[in-house]
C-alpha positions in Angstrom: -23.2 16.9 -33.9 -23.3 20.7 -33.6 -21.0 20.4 -30.6 -18.5 18.4 -33.0 -18.6 20.8 -35.8 -18.4 23.9 -33.6 -15.2 22.7 -32.2 -13.6 22.5 -35.9 -14.8 25.9 -36.9 -13.2 29.3 -35.8 -16.0 31.0 -34.4 -14.8 33.9 -32.4 -10.8 33.9 -32.8 -10.5 33.1 -29.3 -9.3 29.4 -29.9 -5.7 28.8 -31.1 -5.6 27.5 -34.6 -3.4 24.6 -33.6 -5.9 23.1 -31.2 -8.6 23.5 -33.8 -6.3 21.9 -36.3 -5.8 19.0 -33.8 -9.6 18.6 -33.4 -10.1 18.4 -37.2 -7.4 15.9 -37.6 -8.9 13.7 -34.6 -12.5 13.8 -36.4 -11.1 13.0 -40.0 -8.9 10.2 -38.7 -11.9 8.5 -36.8 -14.2 8.7 -39.8 -17.2 9.6 -38.1 -20.3 10.2 -40.6 -22.5 13.0 -40.4 -26.4 11.8 -40.8 -27.7 15.1 -40.9 -27.5 16.3 -44.8 -26.6 19.9 -43.6 -24.0 18.8 -41.0 -22.5 16.5 -43.9 -22.4 19.4 -46.3 -20.6 21.7 -43.6 -17.9 18.9 -42.6 -17.2 18.3 -46.4 -16.5 22.0 -46.7 -14.4 22.3 -43.7 -12.3 19.4 -44.9 -12.0 20.9 -48.3 -10.8 24.5 -46.9 -8.4 22.7 -44.6 -6.8 20.9 -47.5 -6.3 24.1 -49.4 -5.3 26.4 -46.5 -3.8 24.1 -44.1 -6.1 25.3 -41.3 -9.7 25.1 -40.2 -11.9 27.9 -41.7 -13.4 30.5 -39.8 -17.3 30.7 -39.5 -17.5 33.9 -42.1 -15.7 31.8 -44.7 -18.3 29.0 -44.3 -21.2 31.4 -44.3 -19.7 32.9 -47.6 -19.4 29.7 -49.3 -23.0 28.5 -48.6 -24.4 31.7 -49.3 -23.0 31.7 -52.7 -24.6 28.1 -53.2 -27.9 29.5 -51.8 -28.3 26.6 -49.5 -30.7 28.3 -46.8 -31.1 25.0 -44.8 -27.3 24.6 -44.4 -27.0 28.6 -43.3 -29.7 28.0 -40.8 -27.6 25.1 -39.4 -24.5 27.3 -39.5 -26.0 29.7 -37.2 -27.1 27.2 -34.7 -23.5 26.0 -34.6 -22.2 29.4 -34.3 -24.7 30.2 -31.5 -23.4 27.3 -29.2 -20.8 28.6 -26.8 -18.7 25.9 -25.9 -15.4 24.7 -27.8 -14.4 21.3 -26.9 -10.5 20.9 -27.0 -7.9 18.2 -26.6 -9.0 15.3 -24.6 -12.5 16.7 -24.2 -13.0 16.7 -27.9 -11.6 13.2 -28.4 -13.9 11.9 -25.8 -17.0 13.7 -27.5 -16.2 12.4 -31.0 -15.6 8.9 -29.7 -18.8 9.1 -28.0 -20.3 10.0 -31.3 -18.6 7.3 -33.1 -19.8 4.5 -30.5 -23.3 5.6 -31.0 -22.8 5.5 -34.7 -21.4 2.1 -35.0 -24.2 0.7 -32.4 -26.7 1.8 -35.0 -24.7 0.2 -37.7 -24.6 -3.0 -35.9 -28.5 -2.9 -35.0 -28.9 -2.3 -39.0 -26.7 -5.2 -39.9 -28.2 -7.5 -37.4 -31.9 -6.7 -38.9 -30.7 -7.1 -42.5 -29.2 -10.4 -41.6 -32.3 -11.7 -39.9 -34.3 -10.5 -43.1 -32.0 -12.2 -45.1 -32.3 -15.5 -43.2 -36.2 -15.3 -43.3 -36.9 -13.8 -46.7 -33.8 -13.0 -48.7 -32.7 -9.5 -49.8 -31.2 -7.8 -53.0 -28.5 -5.5 -52.3 -27.2 -2.9 -55.1 -28.3 -2.5 -58.5 -27.1 -3.1 -62.1 -23.6 -4.9 -62.0 -23.2 -4.5 -58.3 -26.6 -6.3 -57.8 -26.3 -9.1 -55.2 -28.9 -11.9 -54.0 -28.7 -12.9 -50.4 -30.7 -15.7 -49.1 -30.5 -18.4 -46.4 -28.3 -18.8 -43.3 -24.9 -18.9 -45.5 -25.6 -15.7 -47.0 -26.8 -14.0 -43.6 -23.6 -15.0 -42.1 -21.5 -13.7 -45.2 -23.5 -10.4 -45.1 -22.4 -9.7 -41.6 -19.0 -10.7 -42.3 -18.5 -8.6 -45.4 -19.7 -5.5 -43.4 -18.1 -6.4 -39.9 -14.9 -5.0 -40.8 -16.1 -1.7 -41.7 -17.6 -1.2 -38.4 -14.6 -2.4 -36.4 -12.3 0.0 -38.7 -14.7 2.9 -38.1 -14.0 2.4 -34.2 -10.4 3.5 -34.8 -9.4 -0.2 -35.3 -6.6 -1.9 -37.3 -7.2 -2.8 -40.8 -6.6 -6.6 -40.6 -7.6 -7.5 -44.3 -8.4 -5.4 -47.5 -8.8 -5.6 -51.3 -6.4 -2.8 -51.8 -7.7 -2.4 -55.5 -11.1 -1.2 -54.0 -9.5 1.2 -51.6 -8.7 4.1 -53.9 -11.4 6.6 -52.2 -9.9 5.6 -48.5 -6.4 6.2 -49.9 -7.5 9.4 -51.4 -9.1 10.7 -48.1 -6.1 9.5 -46.1 -3.8 11.6 -48.4 -5.8 14.5 -48.5 -6.1 14.4 -44.7 -2.3 14.2 -44.2 -1.7 17.2 -46.6 -4.5 19.5 -44.9 -3.0 18.4 -41.3 0.6 17.6 -42.0 1.8 18.6 -38.6 -0.9 17.0 -36.6 -0.4 13.8 -38.9 3.0 13.3 -37.2 3.5 11.2 -34.3 4.6 12.1 -30.7 8.0 13.8 -31.0 10.9 13.8 -28.5 11.7 17.4 -28.8 15.2 16.8 -30.1 15.7 18.3 -33.4 18.0 15.4 -35.0 15.4 12.6 -34.0 12.2 14.3 -35.0 13.5 15.7 -38.4 14.0 12.0 -39.4 11.2 10.2 -37.6 8.7 13.0 -37.2 7.7 11.4 -34.1 6.2 7.8 -33.1 3.2 6.6 -34.6 0.1 4.7 -33.3 0.9 1.0 -33.6 4.6 1.4 -33.4 7.0 -0.2 -30.9 10.3 2.2 -30.1 12.8 0.5 -28.2 15.3 2.9 -26.4 18.3 0.9 -25.1 21.4 1.7 -23.0 23.7 0.2 -20.5 23.3 0.5 -16.7 23.5 4.1 -15.8 23.3 5.4 -19.5 20.0 7.7 -19.1 17.5 5.1 -20.6 15.1 6.3 -17.9 16.1 9.9 -18.3 15.5 9.8 -21.9 12.1 8.2 -21.5 11.0 10.7 -18.7 12.0 13.7 -20.8 10.2 12.4 -23.8 6.9 11.6 -21.4 7.4 15.2 -19.8 7.7 16.8 -23.4 4.9 15.0 -24.8 2.5 16.1 -22.0 3.7 19.5 -21.1 5.2 20.8 -24.4 3.0 19.2 -26.6 -0.2 18.9 -24.7 -0.9 15.0 -25.3 -1.9 12.4 -22.7 0.9 10.0 -21.3 0.9 6.7 -19.3 4.3 6.0 -17.8 4.4 2.6 -16.8 7.5 2.0 -14.4 8.7 -1.3 -12.8 12.0 0.2 -11.5 10.9 3.4 -9.4 8.3 4.4 -7.0 5.4 7.0 -7.8 6.8 9.5 -5.5 10.1 9.5 -7.1 9.1 9.8 -10.7 6.6 12.6 -9.8 9.3 14.5 -8.1 11.6 14.2 -11.1 8.9 15.5 -13.4 8.1 18.4 -11.2 11.8 19.3 -11.1 12.2 18.8 -14.7 9.6 21.5 -15.5 11.8 23.9 -13.8 13.7 23.8 -17.5 10.5 25.1 -19.3 11.4 28.2 -21.4 9.0 30.5 -19.5 11.2 30.3 -16.3 14.4 30.9 -18.2 12.8 34.2 -19.7 11.9 35.1 -16.0 15.7 34.7 -15.1 15.3 31.4 -13.1 17.9 28.5 -13.3 16.7 25.0 -13.4 16.4 23.5 -10.1 18.4 20.2 -8.6 16.7 17.1 -7.9 18.6 16.3 -5.1 18.2 19.8 -3.5 14.5 19.5 -3.8 14.4 15.9 -2.5 16.5 16.6 0.4 15.9 20.2 1.5 19.3 21.1 1.3 22.2 21.8 -1.3 25.3 19.6 -2.0 27.0 21.5 0.8 24.3 20.8 3.2 23.1 24.5 3.2 19.3 25.1 3.4 17.3 26.1 0.2 17.3 30.0 -0.4 14.0 31.7 -0.7 14.2 32.3 -4.1 14.8 28.6 -4.5 11.7 27.7 -2.5 9.4 30.2 -4.1 10.6 29.0 -7.6 9.7 25.5 -7.0 6.4 26.5 -5.5 5.9 28.5 -8.7 6.8 25.3 -10.8 4.2 23.3 -8.9 1.4 26.1 -9.3 2.2 26.3 -13.0 1.6 22.7 -13.5 -1.5 22.6 -11.5 -2.9 25.7 -13.3 -1.7 24.3 -16.8 -3.6 21.3 -16.4 -6.8 23.1 -15.2 -6.7 25.2 -18.2 -6.2 22.5 -20.6 -2.8 23.6 -21.9 -0.9 20.5 -20.7 -1.7 17.0 -21.2 -2.3 14.3 -18.7 0.7 12.3 -17.5 -0.2 9.1 -15.6 2.7 7.4 -13.5 2.1 4.0 -12.6 4.4 1.5 -10.5 2.8 -1.8 -9.8 2.7 -3.6 -6.7 2.0 -7.1 -8.2 4.9 -9.5 -7.7 4.4 -10.6 -11.5 3.2 -8.2 -13.9 2.6 -9.3 -17.5 1.9 -7.3 -20.7 -1.7 -8.3 -20.5 -2.0 -6.7 -17.1 -0.2 -3.5 -18.3 -2.6 -3.5 -21.5 -5.8 -4.0 -19.2 -4.8 -1.0 -16.8 -4.0 1.4 -19.7 -7.0 0.4 -21.6 -9.4 1.2 -18.6 -7.7 4.6 -18.0 -8.2 5.2 -22.1 -12.1 5.2 -21.7 -12.2 8.4 -19.7 -8.7 10.0 -20.9 -7.4 9.0 -24.2 -4.1 7.9 -23.8 -1.7 9.0 -26.8 1.7 7.4 -25.7 2.8 4.8 -23.6 6.2 4.2 -21.9 7.3 0.9 -20.2 10.4 1.1 -17.9 11.5 -1.7 -18.7 10.6 -4.6 -20.5 13.0 -7.0 -19.0 11.3 -6.6 -15.6 7.8 -7.7 -17.0 6.8 -11.5 -16.7 5.9 -13.6 -19.7 2.3 -14.6 -19.9 3.2 -18.3 -19.5 6.5 -19.7 -18.2 8.8 -21.3 -20.6 11.7 -22.1 -18.5 14.1 -20.1 -20.6 14.8 -16.3 -19.7 15.7 -15.6 -23.5 12.4 -17.3 -24.8 10.5 -15.5 -22.2 12.1 -12.1 -23.0 11.4 -12.8 -26.6 7.7 -13.4 -25.9 7.5 -10.3 -23.9 8.6 -8.2 -27.1 6.1 -10.1 -29.1 3.6 -9.3 -26.5 4.4 -5.6 -26.4 4.2 -5.2 -30.3 0.7 -6.9 -30.1 -0.3 -4.4 -27.6 0.7 -1.5 -29.9 -1.4 -3.1 -32.8 -4.4 -4.4 -30.7 -5.0 -1.6 -27.9 -8.3 -1.0 -27.2 -10.0 -3.2 -29.7 -7.4 -2.5 -32.4 -7.4 1.2 -32.2 -3.5 1.1 -31.9 -1.2 3.1 -29.6 2.5 3.9 -29.9 4.8 2.5 -26.9 8.1 3.3 -26.0 9.9 0.4 -24.0 13.2 0.4 -22.5 15.8 -2.3 -22.6 19.1 -3.2 -21.2 22.2 -3.4 -23.4 24.4 -6.5 -22.7 28.1 -6.3 -21.3 29.6 -7.1 -24.6 27.5 -4.4 -26.5 28.7 -1.9 -24.0 32.5 -3.0 -24.5 32.2 -2.7 -28.5 30.6 0.6 -28.0 33.4 1.8 -25.6 35.7 0.9 -28.4 33.7 2.3 -31.2 33.1 6.0 -30.1 29.9 5.2 -28.3 28.0 3.4 -31.2 25.9 0.7 -30.3 25.0 -2.1 -33.1 22.4 -4.8 -33.2 25.1 -7.1 -31.4 24.4 -5.2 -28.0 20.6 -6.6 -28.2 22.0 -10.2 -28.8 20.1 -11.1 -25.6 16.7 -11.0 -27.4 16.6 -11.9 -30.9 12.9 -10.7 -31.0 13.9 -7.0 -29.9 15.3 -6.2 -33.4 12.7 -8.0 -35.3 9.5 -6.5 -33.6 10.7 -3.1 -32.8 9.8 -0.4 -35.4 12.6 2.0 -34.1 15.7 1.2 -31.8 17.5 4.2 -30.3 20.3 4.5 -27.4 21.9 6.8 -25.1 25.4 6.4 -24.6 27.5 7.9 -21.7 30.9 7.9 -20.4 33.1 10.0 -18.1 34.0 12.5 -20.8 30.5 12.9 -21.8 29.3 13.4 -18.3 32.0 15.8 -17.8 30.9 18.1 -20.6 27.0 17.8 -19.5 26.2 15.7 -23.0 25.2 12.4 -24.0 25.6 10.6 -27.3 22.2 9.4 -29.1 22.0 7.0 -32.0 19.8 4.8 -34.1 20.1 1.2 -34.5 17.1 0.5 -36.5 14.3 2.6 -38.2 12.0 0.6 -40.2 10.0 3.3 -42.0 12.7 6.0 -42.0 16.2 6.6 -42.7 18.6 6.3 -39.8 19.9 9.5 -38.1 23.4 10.0 -37.4 24.6 9.7 -33.7 24.5 13.2 -32.0 25.3 14.9 -28.9 22.6 16.3 -26.7 23.0 18.4 -23.7 21.8 17.2 -20.2 21.4 19.2 -17.2 22.4 16.4 -14.6 21.1 18.2 -11.8 17.4 18.3 -13.2 17.8 15.4 -15.7 16.7 17.4 -18.5 17.8 16.8 -22.1 17.8 19.2 -24.8 19.2 20.3 -28.1 22.9 21.5 -28.0 21.6 24.5 -30.4 18.2 25.3 -31.3 17.9 24.0 -34.8 21.1 22.3 -34.7 20.4 20.1 -37.7 20.4 22.0 -41.1 16.8 22.2 -42.5 15.3 20.2 -39.4 11.8 20.5 -39.0 11.0 20.4 -35.0 8.0 18.9 -33.5 8.5 21.3 -30.5 5.6 23.5 -30.8 6.2 25.9 -27.9 
């Protein structure tokens, strides 16, 4: 456990506070229990400090606290933790913590099975005073297991399927304290667009976010931008599952998109053109200049080195070759990768191209089934761990006609092809484009549904069409906006 505690305490001021904060939030969210008494006390202090000061403590603060408490054993343990030279961050830390959690749960299951066997054979008394319960025989043995199984599943990051909320005060208290001490990390995966992020504060695990649009209205462009920013700007791991474009095309788009990174603008570079990189010539047929060639090579190298440094998250792209891909196949593929590289956000481009798990002979019924399966994947991913998903959906023709008459504002009628879309989605957004917007290098983004937050007003976003990069027209354009863009 010293590896884990070493990664939530600032020992040498060489690790960014925000990375330690992410570690602390991950560990708090997992609910890992420390068996060693000294480790448990250190972890309790780390959480208390973070709640008070909104950041993890440095090692001197931890020492000072336990010196005042005159706890020699804890101080010795602190020195062991401080002497450990490696700090685990991001995916490495998440994998380390999950491994410890699995080991904890395996021990818990082993103890439960032994207790259940003892109840079956000899009976057992649990608790004292008013909470004392007698267990005896096969029925009580099964009841004992059932009463405690949920705790094991929930501690594995699983979804809570049932609860007596009147007995959950301590859990609610802990969750609230965790949110206060790690407010920024408690938010979901943001889009990098201020108007959306100030209202929604990102997509949360278990949520299904549908982004809709008519043909050519930047649905895929919006999704790729979000995937890019999540991985490169925010450092989280993304899985982009596309049923429309091949890997090579998506990969090239993402690398060209990276030419918009603010670091390159500060160096005096203009964003590159996707067509120019794809074809090796500009729109007039002229070869690329040496500066353009060198710049693109710099962009490639930056992604390579950023990934090696752990600065950027992973961005997986998959374009299946199966003739009939179902949601269950998507779920299985992503869960497999998740075991070695935790996935924090999934994109599916787009739901209408998936196949229902079973044929119903009616397109609308099958499409409704796919939406329900998508929401179920959000809630049951990796044995109930939950995952956020952004899924693209095609606007119907009537909806497009109405939006053209209504200043580009879509309504739920634009989703009439699938009644389940409106019911199952937590958030529904759209991008709108016409000739005037295209000439101005802008797109309109709006909100049709927002289950857990207010709707945000439709707003214009700037788009650099040659590189397909979407950004705020003005930084902090929404008064009082709290951006999730950390860099």
